[in-house]
C-alpha positions as a LaTeX table, in Angstrom:
\begin{tabular}{lrrr}
\hline
Residue & $x$ (\AA) & $y$ (\AA) & $z$ (\AA) \\
\hline
Met1 & 23.43 & $-17.31$ & $-11.20$ \\
Asn2 & 21.69 & $-17.23$ & $-7.80$ \\
Lys3 & 23.49 & $-13.98$ & $-7.10$ \\
Ile4 & 22.06 & $-12.47$ & $-10.30$ \\
Val5 & 18.52 & $-13.53$ & $-9.36$ \\
Leu6 & 19.04 & $-12.19$ & $-5.81$ \\
Asn7 & 20.19 & $-8.85$ & $-7.20$ \\
Ile8 & 17.14 & $-8.73$ & $-9.49$ \\
Lys9 & 14.86 & $-9.39$ & $-6.50$ \\
Lys10 & 16.58 & $-6.65$ & $-4.48$ \\
Glu11 & 16.19 & $-4.18$ & $-7.34$ \\
Tyr12 & 12.54 & $-5.22$ & $-7.73$ \\
Leu13 & 11.83 & $-4.66$ & $-4.01$ \\
Leu14 & 13.65 & $-1.32$ & $-4.17$ \\
Phe15 & 11.53 & $-0.34$ & $-7.17$ \\
Ile16 & 8.33 & $-1.30$ & $-5.31$ \\
Ser17 & 9.40 & 0.68 & $-2.23$ \\
Ile18 & 10.17 & 3.78 & $-4.30$ \\
Leu19 & 6.88 & 3.39 & $-6.20$ \\
Ile20 & 4.91 & 3.12 & $-2.94$ \\
Ile21 & 6.61 & 6.25 & $-1.56$ \\
Ile22 & 5.94 & 8.17 & $-4.78$ \\
Leu23 & 2.30 & 7.06 & $-4.84$ \\
Phe24 & 1.93 & 8.02 & $-1.18$ \\
Leu25 & 3.34 & 11.48 & $-1.87$ \\
Ile26 & 1.49 & 12.23 & $-5.11$ \\
Val27 & $-1.76$ & 10.32 & $-4.49$ \\
Phe28 & $-2.56$ & 9.67 & $-0.83$ \\
Leu29 & $-1.30$ & 12.90 & 0.71 \\
Pro30 & $-3.17$ & 15.12 & $-1.81$ \\
Met31 & $-6.23$ & 12.87 & $-1.53$ \\
Ser32 & $-6.16$ & 13.06 & 2.28 \\
Tyr33 & $-5.71$ & 16.82 & 2.13 \\
Gln34 & $-8.63$ & 17.17 & $-0.28$ \\
Leu35 & $-10.84$ & 14.89 & 1.81 \\
Glu36 & $-9.92$ & 16.80 & 4.96 \\
Arg37 & $-10.73$ & 20.07 & 3.24 \\
Gln38 & $-14.06$ & 18.68 & 2.06 \\
Val39 & $-14.90$ & 17.43 & 5.56 \\
Lys40 & $-14.19$ & 20.89 & 7.01 \\
Glu41 & $-16.39$ & 22.49 & 4.36 \\
Asn42 & $-19.21$ & 20.05 & 5.15 \\
Tyr43 & $-18.76$ & 20.71 & 8.86 \\
Gly44 & $-18.96$ & 24.45 & 8.20 \\
Ile45 & $-22.16$ & 23.98 & 6.17 \\
Leu46 & $-23.76$ & 21.92 & 8.96 \\
Ala47 & $-22.68$ & 24.48 & 11.56 \\
Glu48 & $-24.14$ & 27.28 & 9.47 \\
Ser49 & $-27.45$ & 25.43 & 9.14 \\
Lys50 & $-27.59$ & 25.06 & 12.94 \\
Arg51 & $-26.79$ & 28.77 & 13.38 \\
Gln52 & $-29.59$ & 29.71 & 10.99 \\
Thr53 & $-32.01$ & 27.46 & 12.91 \\
Ile54 & $-31.09$ & 29.10 & 16.20 \\
Thr55 & $-31.22$ & 32.58 & 14.66 \\
Ala56 & $-34.70$ & 31.76 & 13.42 \\
Leu57 & $-35.67$ & 30.69 & 16.97 \\
Phe58 & $-34.53$ & 34.03 & 18.35 \\
Asp59 & $-36.28$ & 35.91 & 15.55 \\
Asn60 & $-39.51$ & 34.01 & 16.18 \\
Cys61 & $-39.29$ & 34.70 & 19.89 \\
Gly62 & $-38.67$ & 38.40 & 19.22 \\
Thr63 & $-41.54$ & 38.52 & 16.74 \\
Ser64 & $-43.86$ & 36.89 & 19.26 \\
Ala65 & $-42.90$ & 39.39 & 21.95 \\
Asn66 & $-43.20$ & 42.37 & 19.60 \\
Ser67 & $-46.62$ & 41.25 & 18.41 \\
Ile68 & $-47.87$ & 41.56 & 21.99 \\
Ser69 & $-46.05$ & 44.80 & 22.79 \\
Ser70 & $-47.08$ & 46.61 & 19.61 \\
Arg71 & $-50.84$ & 46.35 & 20.03 \\
Thr72 & $-52.45$ & 49.84 & 20.00 \\
Pro73 & $-55.14$ & 49.11 & 22.63 \\
Val74 & $-52.43$ & 48.04 & 25.07 \\
Arg75 & $-50.44$ & 51.20 & 24.46 \\
Asp76 & $-53.55$ & 53.41 & 24.75 \\
Leu77 & $-54.49$ & 51.95 & 28.13 \\
Ile78 & $-51.01$ & 52.69 & 29.49 \\
Leu79 & $-51.22$ & 56.23 & 28.13 \\
Asp80 & $-54.60$ & 56.68 & 29.84 \\
Tyr81 & $-53.04$ & 55.49 & 33.10 \\
Asn82 & $-50.07$ & 57.84 & 32.73 \\
Ser83 & $-52.45$ & 60.79 & 32.05 \\
Gly84 & $-54.59$ & 59.89 & 35.08 \\
Lys85 & $-57.67$ & 58.89 & 33.17 \\
Ile86 & $-57.72$ & 55.44 & 34.74 \\
Ser87 & $-56.36$ & 53.99 & 37.96 \\
Trp88 & $-53.81$ & 51.21 & 38.36 \\
Ser89 & $-56.49$ & 48.74 & 39.32 \\
Glu90 & $-58.54$ & 49.72 & 36.26 \\
Leu91 & $-55.42$ & 49.34 & 34.13 \\
Glu92 & $-54.81$ & 45.86 & 35.55 \\
Glu93 & $-58.42$ & 44.86 & 35.03 \\
Leu94 & $-58.52$ & 46.10 & 31.46 \\
Thr95 & $-55.04$ & 44.83 & 30.50 \\
Tyr96 & $-55.11$ & 41.25 & 31.74 \\
Pro97 & $-57.76$ & 39.78 & 29.36 \\
Lys98 & $-56.10$ & 41.26 & 26.30 \\
Tyr99 & $-52.64$ & 40.32 & 27.58 \\
Ser100 & $-53.74$ & 36.78 & 28.41 \\
Asp101 & $-55.23$ & 36.29 & 24.95 \\
Gly102 & $-51.97$ & 37.48 & 23.36 \\
Ile103 & $-49.54$ & 35.26 & 25.24 \\
Lys104 & $-51.63$ & 32.11 & 24.76 \\
Ile105 & $-50.56$ & 31.92 & 21.12 \\
Ile106 & $-46.83$ & 31.80 & 22.04 \\
Arg107 & $-45.59$ & 28.23 & 21.86 \\
Asn108 & $-43.50$ & 26.84 & 24.78 \\
Leu109 & $-43.94$ & 30.02 & 26.82 \\
Ser110 & $-42.82$ & 29.48 & 30.42 \\
Phe111 & $-42.90$ & 33.05 & 31.80 \\
Ala112 & $-44.26$ & 36.43 & 30.74 \\
Ala113 & $-44.53$ & 39.81 & 32.41 \\
Arg114 & $-45.69$ & 43.30 & 31.42 \\
Cys115 & $-44.20$ & 46.09 & 33.44 \\
Val116 & $-45.01$ & 49.77 & 33.72 \\
Gly117 & $-42.00$ & 51.46 & 35.23 \\
Asp118 & $-40.55$ & 48.84 & 37.55 \\
Val119 & $-43.92$ & 47.40 & 38.58 \\
Pro120 & $-45.35$ & 44.25 & 36.97 \\
Leu121 & $-48.74$ & 45.01 & 35.47 \\
Ala122 & $-49.54$ & 41.48 & 34.26 \\
Leu123 & $-47.74$ & 38.24 & 35.03 \\
Tyr124 & $-47.83$ & 34.74 & 33.52 \\
Asn125 & $-45.80$ & 32.34 & 35.68 \\
Pro126 & $-47.23$ & 28.80 & 35.74 \\
Gly127 & $-43.91$ & 27.32 & 36.91 \\
Gly128 & $-43.50$ & 29.69 & 39.83 \\
Lys129 & $-40.28$ & 31.23 & 38.58 \\
Glu130 & $-38.52$ & 34.01 & 40.42 \\
Ala131 & $-39.93$ & 37.01 & 38.58 \\
Asp132 & $-37.36$ & 39.57 & 39.78 \\
Arg133 & $-34.57$ & 37.52 & 38.21 \\
Tyr134 & $-36.00$ & 38.22 & 34.75 \\
Leu135 & $-37.24$ & 41.77 & 35.42 \\
Asn136 & $-33.75$ & 42.93 & 36.38 \\
Leu137 & $-31.88$ & 41.32 & 33.50 \\
Phe138 & $-32.26$ & 44.22 & 31.06 \\
Asp139 & $-31.61$ & 47.91 & 30.93 \\
Arg140 & $-34.71$ & 49.92 & 30.13 \\
Ser141 & $-33.80$ & 50.55 & 26.50 \\
Thr142 & $-35.95$ & 51.24 & 23.48 \\
Glu143 & $-34.57$ & 48.25 & 21.52 \\
Thr144 & $-35.58$ & 44.63 & 21.62 \\
Ser145 & $-32.95$ & 42.63 & 23.57 \\
Tyr146 & $-32.25$ & 38.97 & 24.16 \\
Lys147 & $-30.76$ & 36.82 & 26.88 \\
Tyr148 & $-30.18$ & 33.10 & 27.06 \\
Glu149 & $-30.10$ & 30.83 & 30.08 \\
Glu150 & $-29.72$ & 27.17 & 30.90 \\
Glu151 & $-31.89$ & 26.16 & 33.81 \\
Gly152 & $-31.04$ & 22.60 & 34.71 \\
Asp153 & $-31.81$ & 20.64 & 31.57 \\
Arg154 & $-33.87$ & 23.54 & 30.20 \\
Ser155 & $-32.75$ & 26.07 & 27.61 \\
Asn156 & $-34.58$ & 29.39 & 27.58 \\
Ile157 & $-34.61$ & 32.46 & 25.37 \\
Ile158 & $-35.51$ & 35.61 & 27.31 \\
Val159 & $-36.83$ & 38.51 & 25.23 \\
Tyr160 & $-37.14$ & 42.13 & 26.33 \\
Ser161 & $-39.72$ & 43.95 & 24.15 \\
Pro162 & $-40.24$ & 47.71 & 24.73 \\
Ile163 & $-43.66$ & 49.45 & 24.41 \\
Leu164 & $-43.05$ & 52.89 & 22.87 \\
Tyr165 & $-45.01$ & 56.05 & 22.33 \\
Gln166 & $-43.41$ & 58.74 & 20.23 \\
Lys167 & $-40.13$ & 56.76 & 20.54 \\
Lys168 & $-40.28$ & 56.94 & 24.32 \\
Leu169 & $-40.50$ & 53.93 & 26.64 \\
Ile170 & $-43.80$ & 53.72 & 28.45 \\
Ala171 & $-43.74$ & 50.02 & 29.39 \\
Tyr172 & $-42.08$ & 46.75 & 28.39 \\
Asp173 & $-42.76$ & 43.03 & 28.05 \\
Ile174 & $-40.49$ & 40.20 & 29.09 \\
Ile175 & $-41.17$ & 36.68 & 27.84 \\
Val176 & $-39.28$ & 33.44 & 28.46 \\
Ile177 & $-39.61$ & 30.67 & 25.84 \\
Asp178 & $-38.37$ & 27.13 & 26.35 \\
Ile179 & $-36.28$ & 25.93 & 23.34 \\
Ser180 & $-34.91$ & 22.77 & 25.01 \\
Gln181 & $-36.42$ & 20.48 & 22.39 \\
Glu182 & $-34.88$ & 22.45 & 19.54 \\
Ile183 & $-31.46$ & 22.52 & 21.19 \\
Phe184 & $-31.70$ & 18.76 & 21.80 \\
Gln185 & $-32.47$ & 18.13 & 18.13 \\
Leu186 & $-29.63$ & 20.39 & 17.02 \\
Ser187 & $-27.24$ & 18.47 & 19.29 \\
Gly188 & $-27.83$ & 15.16 & 17.51 \\
Asp189 & $-25.22$ & 13.21 & 15.50 \\
Gly190 & $-22.52$ & 13.86 & 18.09 \\
Phe191 & $-22.76$ & 17.67 & 17.94 \\
Lys192 & $-22.82$ & 19.84 & 21.03 \\
Val193 & $-24.67$ & 23.13 & 20.67 \\
Lys194 & $-24.36$ & 25.85 & 23.26 \\
Ile195 & $-25.47$ & 29.47 & 23.20 \\
Leu196 & $-22.94$ & 31.72 & 24.92 \\
Glu197 & $-22.44$ & 35.37 & 25.64 \\
Ser198 & $-19.57$ & 36.97 & 23.74 \\
Gly199 & $-17.40$ & 37.21 & 26.88 \\
Ser200 & $-17.66$ & 33.53 & 27.82 \\
Pro201 & $-14.33$ & 31.85 & 28.78 \\
Leu202 & $-15.13$ & 29.06 & 26.32 \\
Leu203 & $-14.84$ & 31.58 & 23.49 \\
Glu204 & $-11.42$ & 32.83 & 24.53 \\
Asp205 & $-9.10$ & 33.25 & 21.54 \\
Ile206 & $-11.82$ & 32.00 & 19.20 \\
Lys207 & $-12.74$ & 34.18 & 16.27 \\
Pro208 & $-16.30$ & 33.87 & 14.95 \\
Glu209 & $-16.83$ & 31.75 & 11.83 \\
Lys210 & $-13.36$ & 30.14 & 12.02 \\
Leu211 & $-12.92$ & 26.41 & 12.62 \\
Tyr212 & $-10.73$ & 25.34 & 15.55 \\
Asp213 & $-9.44$ & 22.07 & 16.89 \\
Arg214 & $-9.57$ & 22.43 & 20.68 \\
His215 & $-9.00$ & 20.14 & 23.65 \\
Leu216 & $-12.18$ & 20.25 & 25.70 \\
Gly217 & $-12.49$ & 17.93 & 28.66 \\
Gln218 & $-11.03$ & 14.55 & 27.80 \\
Gln219 & $-10.72$ & 14.83 & 24.04 \\
Asn220 & $-10.24$ & 17.10 & 21.07 \\
Tyr221 & $-13.19$ & 18.83 & 19.44 \\
Met222 & $-13.63$ & 20.62 & 16.16 \\
Cys223 & $-15.52$ & 23.77 & 17.09 \\
Val224 & $-16.82$ & 26.99 & 15.63 \\
Ala225 & $-18.56$ & 30.04 & 17.11 \\
Lys226 & $-21.17$ & 31.88 & 15.05 \\
Pro227 & $-23.04$ & 35.08 & 15.96 \\
Val228 & $-26.78$ & 34.75 & 16.51 \\
Val229 & $-27.97$ & 38.05 & 17.93 \\
Glu230 & $-26.14$ & 40.93 & 19.59 \\
Asn231 & $-23.75$ & 39.64 & 22.30 \\
Leu232 & $-24.86$ & 36.04 & 21.81 \\
Leu233 & $-23.10$ & 33.36 & 19.79 \\
Val234 & $-23.82$ & 29.72 & 19.15 \\
Phe235 & $-20.85$ & 27.46 & 19.96 \\
Ile236 & $-20.94$ & 24.24 & 17.91 \\
Ser237 & $-18.52$ & 21.41 & 18.60 \\
Lys238 & $-18.04$ & 17.76 & 17.72 \\
Pro239 & $-15.27$ & 15.26 & 18.65 \\
Thr240 & $-12.52$ & 15.56 & 16.05 \\
Asn241 & $-12.29$ & 11.79 & 15.67 \\
Asp242 & $-16.01$ & 11.65 & 14.84 \\
Val243 & $-15.66$ & 14.47 & 12.31 \\
Tyr244 & $-12.90$ & 12.62 & 10.50 \\
Ala245 & $-14.40$ & 9.14 & 11.01 \\
Asn246 & $-15.71$ & 8.94 & 7.46 \\
Ile247 & $-12.52$ & 10.29 & 5.95 \\
Asn248 & $-10.52$ & 7.78 & 8.00 \\
Arg249 & $-12.73$ & 4.96 & 6.76 \\
Val250 & $-12.54$ & 6.20 & 3.17 \\
Ser251 & $-8.77$ & 6.58 & 3.45 \\
Leu252 & $-8.43$ & 3.16 & 5.05 \\
Phe253 & $-10.59$ & 1.44 & 2.43 \\
Ser254 & $-8.86$ & 3.38 & $-0.34$ \\
Ile255 & $-5.44$ & 2.44 & 0.96 \\
Leu256 & $-6.44$ & $-1.19$ & 1.49 \\
Gly257 & $-8.07$ & $-1.40$ & $-1.93$ \\
Phe258 & $-5.14$ & 0.31 & $-3.58$ \\
Phe259 & $-2.55$ & $-1.83$ & $-1.88$ \\
Leu260 & $-4.53$ & $-5.01$ & $-2.52$ \\
Gly261 & $-4.70$ & $-4.10$ & $-6.20$ \\
Leu262 & $-1.09$ & $-2.98$ & $-6.20$ \\
Ser263 & $-0.06$ & $-6.14$ & $-4.36$ \\
Leu264 & $-1.92$ & $-8.25$ & $-6.91$ \\
Ile265 & $-0.12$ & $-6.43$ & $-9.72$ \\
Phe266 & 3.20 & $-6.81$ & $-7.92$ \\
Ile267 & 2.55 & $-10.51$ & $-7.27$ \\
Val268 & 1.75 & $-11.05$ & $-10.95$ \\
Leu269 & 4.83 & $-9.07$ & $-11.95$ \\
Tyr270 & 6.91 & $-10.87$ & $-9.35$ \\
Met271 & 5.72 & $-14.28$ & $-10.53$ \\
Ser272 & 6.39 & $-13.23$ & $-14.11$ \\
Leu273 & 9.83 & $-12.06$ & $-13.05$ \\
Val274 & 10.50 & $-15.32$ & $-11.23$ \\
Arg275 & 9.31 & $-17.33$ & $-14.21$ \\
Ala276 & 11.39 & $-15.22$ & $-16.55$ \\
Ala277 & 14.40 & $-15.59$ & $-14.24$ \\
Asn278 & 13.84 & $-19.35$ & $-14.00$ \\
Arg279 & 13.56 & $-19.57$ & $-17.78$ \\
Met280 & 16.74 & $-17.53$ & $-18.08$ \\
Ile281 & 18.47 & $-19.82$ & $-15.58$ \\
Glu282 & 17.14 & $-22.88$ & $-17.38$ \\
Asn283 & 18.28 & $-21.52$ & $-20.73$ \\
Met284 & 21.66 & $-20.65$ & $-19.29$ \\
Glu285 & 21.93 & $-24.09$ & $-17.72$ \\
Asn286 & 20.92 & $-25.65$ & $-21.02$ \\
Ser287 & 23.47 & $-23.44$ & $-22.74$ \\
Arg288 & 26.03 & $-24.45$ & $-20.17$ \\
Asp289 & 25.16 & $-28.11$ & $-20.67$ \\
Thr290 & 25.40 & $-27.62$ & $-24.42$ \\
Cys291 & 28.74 & $-25.88$ & $-24.05$ \\
Leu292 & 29.96 & $-28.61$ & $-21.73$ \\
Asn293 & 28.73 & $-31.18$ & $-24.20$ \\
Tyr294 & 30.69 & $-29.50$ & $-26.99$ \\
Ala295 & 33.69 & $-29.16$ & $-24.69$ \\
Asn296 & 33.60 & $-32.78$ & $-23.47$ \\
Tyr297 & 32.67 & $-34.63$ & $-26.66$ \\
Asp298 & 34.31 & $-34.54$ & $-30.06$ \\
Ser299 & 31.65 & $-33.36$ & $-32.54$ \\
Leu300 & 32.85 & $-35.71$ & $-35.30$ \\
Thr301 & 33.49 & $-39.03$ & $-33.58$ \\
Gly302 & 31.61 & $-38.72$ & $-30.28$ \\
Ala303 & 34.79 & $-39.60$ & $-28.37$ \\
Tyr304 & 35.85 & $-37.55$ & $-25.35$ \\
Thr305 & 37.99 & $-34.45$ & $-25.89$ \\
Arg306 & 41.30 & $-33.40$ & $-24.37$ \\
Phe307 & 39.32 & $-30.89$ & $-22.26$ \\
Phe308 & 37.42 & $-33.79$ & $-20.71$ \\
Phe309 & 40.63 & $-35.76$ & $-20.29$ \\
Asp310 & 42.33 & $-32.90$ & $-18.39$ \\
Asn311 & 39.32 & $-32.57$ & $-16.07$ \\
Trp312 & 39.23 & $-36.32$ & $-15.57$ \\
Ile313 & 42.85 & $-36.25$ & $-14.43$ \\
Lys314 & 41.98 & $-33.61$ & $-11.81$ \\
Ser315 & 38.85 & $-35.39$ & $-10.60$ \\
Glu316 & 40.44 & $-38.87$ & $-10.48$ \\
Asn317 & 43.53 & $-37.74$ & $-8.59$ \\
Asn318 & 42.92 & $-39.97$ & $-5.58$ \\
Glu319 & 41.56 & $-42.88$ & $-7.64$ \\
Ile320 & 44.71 & $-43.02$ & $-9.77$ \\
Lys321 & 46.74 & $-43.39$ & $-6.59$ \\
Lys322 & 44.55 & $-46.22$ & $-5.26$ \\
Gln323 & 44.11 & $-48.34$ & $-8.38$ \\
Gln324 & 45.98 & $-49.06$ & $-11.58$ \\
Phe325 & 45.15 & $-47.36$ & $-14.89$ \\
Val326 & 46.58 & $-48.12$ & $-18.31$ \\
Val327 & 46.78 & $-45.61$ & $-21.14$ \\
Ala328 & 46.97 & $-46.66$ & $-24.78$ \\
Met329 & 48.11 & $-44.25$ & $-27.52$ \\
Ile330 & 46.45 & $-45.09$ & $-30.87$ \\
Asp331 & 47.10 & $-43.81$ & $-34.39$ \\
Val332 & 45.24 & $-44.71$ & $-37.60$ \\
Asp333 & 47.57 & $-46.37$ & $-40.12$ \\
Ser334 & 48.05 & $-44.59$ & $-43.47$ \\
Phe335 & 45.32 & $-42.01$ & $-42.59$ \\
Lys336 & 46.88 & $-39.29$ & $-44.73$ \\
Gly337 & 46.81 & $-41.61$ & $-47.69$ \\
Ile338 & 43.12 & $-42.38$ & $-47.09$ \\
Asn339 & 42.30 & $-38.65$ & $-47.06$ \\
Asp340 & 44.39 & $-38.00$ & $-50.16$ \\
Thr341 & 43.01 & $-40.97$ & $-52.10$ \\
Tyr342 & 39.36 & $-41.14$ & $-50.99$ \\
Gly343 & 38.70 & $-37.64$ & $-49.67$ \\
His344 & 38.21 & $-36.09$ & $-46.24$ \\
Glu345 & 34.61 & $-37.20$ & $-45.94$ \\
Thr346 & 35.69 & $-40.81$ & $-46.24$ \\
Gly347 & 38.51 & $-40.08$ & $-43.77$ \\
Asp348 & 35.94 & $-38.68$ & $-41.28$ \\
Asn349 & 33.83 & $-41.81$ & $-41.69$ \\
Val350 & 36.89 & $-43.97$ & $-41.00$ \\
Leu351 & 37.51 & $-42.06$ & $-37.73$ \\
Lys352 & 33.88 & $-42.61$ & $-36.72$ \\
Phe353 & 34.18 & $-46.30$ & $-37.57$ \\
Ile354 & 37.33 & $-46.74$ & $-35.48$ \\
Thr355 & 35.85 & $-44.80$ & $-32.51$ \\
Ser356 & 32.68 & $-46.88$ & $-32.58$ \\
Thr357 & 34.67 & $-50.13$ & $-32.75$ \\
Leu358 & 36.88 & $-49.09$ & $-29.80$ \\
Ser359 & 33.91 & $-47.96$ & $-27.65$ \\
Asn360 & 31.99 & $-51.19$ & $-28.30$ \\
Met361 & 34.95 & $-53.33$ & $-27.17$ \\
Leu362 & 35.70 & $-51.37$ & $-23.96$ \\
Arg363 & 34.12 & $-51.83$ & $-20.54$ \\
Glu364 & 31.66 & $-49.32$ & $-19.07$ \\
Asn365 & 34.25 & $-47.37$ & $-17.06$ \\
Asp366 & 36.88 & $-47.31$ & $-19.85$ \\
Phe367 & 36.79 & $-44.47$ & $-22.37$ \\
Val368 & 38.20 & $-43.17$ & $-25.66$ \\
Val369 & 39.69 & $-39.66$ & $-26.10$ \\
Arg370 & 40.35 & $-38.07$ & $-29.47$ \\
Phe371 & 43.77 & $-36.62$ & $-28.77$ \\
Gly372 & 44.18 & $-34.82$ & $-32.07$ \\
Gly373 & 43.70 & $-35.54$ & $-35.78$ \\
Asp374 & 43.78 & $-39.34$ & $-36.16$ \\
Glu375 & 45.31 & $-39.93$ & $-32.71$ \\
Phe376 & 43.28 & $-41.42$ & $-29.87$ \\
Ile377 & 43.92 & $-42.24$ & $-26.23$ \\
Val378 & 42.19 & $-45.14$ & $-24.54$ \\
Val379 & 42.09 & $-45.20$ & $-20.71$ \\
Ile380 & 41.42 & $-48.57$ & $-19.09$ \\
Glu381 & 41.21 & $-49.10$ & $-15.31$ \\
Glu382 & 42.19 & $-52.00$ & $-13.04$ \\
Ile383 & 44.15 & $-53.90$ & $-15.65$ \\
Ser384 & 47.77 & $-54.60$ & $-16.58$ \\
Glu385 & 49.60 & $-53.85$ & $-19.85$ \\
Asn386 & 49.39 & $-57.29$ & $-21.56$ \\
Pro387 & 45.58 & $-57.67$ & $-21.52$ \\
Val388 & 45.31 & $-54.21$ & $-23.10$ \\
Leu389 & 47.72 & $-55.23$ & $-25.88$ \\
Lys390 & 45.57 & $-58.30$ & $-26.55$ \\
Leu391 & 42.42 & $-56.11$ & $-26.53$ \\
Leu392 & 43.87 & $-53.71$ & $-29.10$ \\
Gly393 & 44.94 & $-56.64$ & $-31.25$ \\
Ser394 & 41.32 & $-57.81$ & $-31.15$ \\
Val395 & 40.24 & $-54.30$ & $-32.16$ \\
Asn396 & 42.40 & $-54.53$ & $-35.29$ \\
Gln397 & 40.87 & $-57.92$ & $-36.06$ \\
Asn398 & 37.38 & $-56.51$ & $-35.58$ \\
Leu399 & 38.19 & $-53.55$ & $-37.85$ \\
Ser400 & 39.26 & $-55.99$ & $-40.53$ \\
Asp401 & 36.21 & $-58.22$ & $-40.08$ \\
Thr402 & 33.63 & $-55.42$ & $-40.19$ \\
Asn403 & 35.35 & $-53.21$ & $-42.77$ \\
Arg404 & 33.01 & $-52.09$ & $-45.58$ \\
Phe405 & 35.18 & $-49.36$ & $-47.03$ \\
Gly406 & 36.94 & $-51.45$ & $-49.69$ \\
Phe407 & 40.45 & $-50.62$ & $-48.45$ \\
His408 & 42.56 & $-51.77$ & $-45.48$ \\
Ile409 & 41.93 & $-50.11$ & $-42.09$ \\
Ser410 & 44.10 & $-50.74$ & $-39.00$ \\
Ile411 & 45.54 & $-48.96$ & $-35.99$ \\
Ser412 & 48.98 & $-48.80$ & $-34.39$ \\
Tyr413 & 49.18 & $-48.50$ & $-30.61$ \\
Gly414 & 51.45 & $-48.24$ & $-27.62$ \\
Val415 & 50.47 & $-49.11$ & $-24.03$ \\
Glu416 & 51.85 & $-47.77$ & $-20.76$ \\
Val417 & 50.79 & $-48.10$ & $-17.10$ \\
Ile418 & 49.95 & $-44.78$ & $-15.37$ \\
Glu419 & 52.07 & $-44.57$ & $-12.24$ \\
Ser420 & 50.71 & $-41.29$ & $-10.82$ \\
Val421 & 48.91 & $-38.09$ & $-11.74$ \\
Glu422 & 52.17 & $-36.18$ & $-11.84$ \\
Thr423 & 53.64 & $-38.56$ & $-14.42$ \\
Ile424 & 50.51 & $-39.26$ & $-16.50$ \\
Tyr425 & 51.71 & $-37.22$ & $-19.47$ \\
Glu426 & 55.08 & $-38.94$ & $-19.21$ \\
Ser427 & 53.20 & $-42.22$ & $-19.47$ \\
Ile428 & 51.41 & $-40.89$ & $-22.58$ \\
Lys429 & 54.75 & $-39.94$ & $-24.15$ \\
Lys430 & 56.09 & $-43.44$ & $-23.47$ \\
Ala431 & 52.95 & $-44.97$ & $-24.96$ \\
Asp432 & 53.36 & $-42.63$ & $-27.95$ \\
Lys433 & 56.92 & $-43.89$ & $-28.55$ \\
Lys434 & 55.75 & $-47.48$ & $-28.35$ \\
Met435 & 52.96 & $-46.63$ & $-30.80$ \\
Tyr436 & 55.46 & $-45.33$ & $-33.38$ \\
Ile437 & 57.53 & $-48.50$ & $-32.97$ \\
Asn438 & 54.38 & $-50.53$ & $-33.58$ \\
Lys439 & 53.54 & $-48.36$ & $-36.61$ \\
Lys440 & 56.95 & $-49.12$ & $-38.16$ \\
Glu441 & 56.41 & $-52.80$ & $-37.57$ \\
Asn442 & 53.00 & $-52.62$ & $-39.27$ \\
Lys443 & 54.27 & $-50.67$ & $-42.28$ \\
Pro444 & 54.20 & $-52.87$ & $-45.44$ \\
Lys445 & 57.67 & $-53.91$ & $-46.65$ \\
\hline
\end{tabular}
């Protein structure tokens, strides 16, 4: 029985293991994949919003520079100088007030210069920057151009703005705007934001707009490069573990919640299984006890059966060798005549009456066995043959004294000492022969 329960438990654990694997494959893996995909999409949206902010910064800087360079009075003064109408000193004197008024409206301006040819006409340099470094950054083109630099903890956008007449370059403006505060704000929440030229080593093997997982420094980063203006890209990165922190927490809580719920279900099922198994075992034990009861006790008389007697012989093997047992073979006198005359129900009642009388007159360790039909065996321990004969004589007297059937009831018997287990059935045969002799003696003449 324990083996059956053990097998059920093994099958139950196997079922749970298979169920967990299936749930992992069809629930958690797709869920993790979907969450990972969603995280990447969210990362891409955030990166795009940062790119748009930086693009807007460049556009604003370009707009500010163009608003200064495109003023007609400024252009006309330079044309007058080029045609010889005014001198350089007159040009400087006339240009500076207008130029100064124009650059004052540019927020976070740190350097500005207007050049005619290669000569600065007007200069705004409150920080004492090296002017030539900015003046030589650009080719003298007719298109607005941008550069970016990091100067210590400062981040600067450098704008080249041409002044044109009939699509020809006659002068140009260079302005430098500090965007450190904006870059600092964009680099919040664990992001790193850098503006790089297209040939930067950091952008090697990185295609614009595509997400990458790269090892930078001491850890992995999820990064993306997005174009801002010509030859400049914004490189946005964040530690991969931080990117997936929320998904890891969601996955962890989901897994814990799922397994706690699943464990609760499994515990309930397991307890139900154990209870069901225990009930099954109890029922089987009860059935076994019932079967043993039917096997050991005669259903009519309540006496022991031959099955019990055979098992008793096996279990009392050593006891029979150590102490003396006596077996008495008993047969009901004229039982066939009782059945024929009074019916089988009356005959059954007679057998019950005799069994009850025998049991009441025996000691606790002695017992009665219904050997077959109206034959009984009585086993009595630690006694000799003569006392048993006297006891059975008293039984006959008791049957006569308590008889309420209205006809004579008596038993014939034979007694034999059991010598050993091997010869017990020989002793029964001898007792049986003595019983038939006694029956002849009791037969009415």
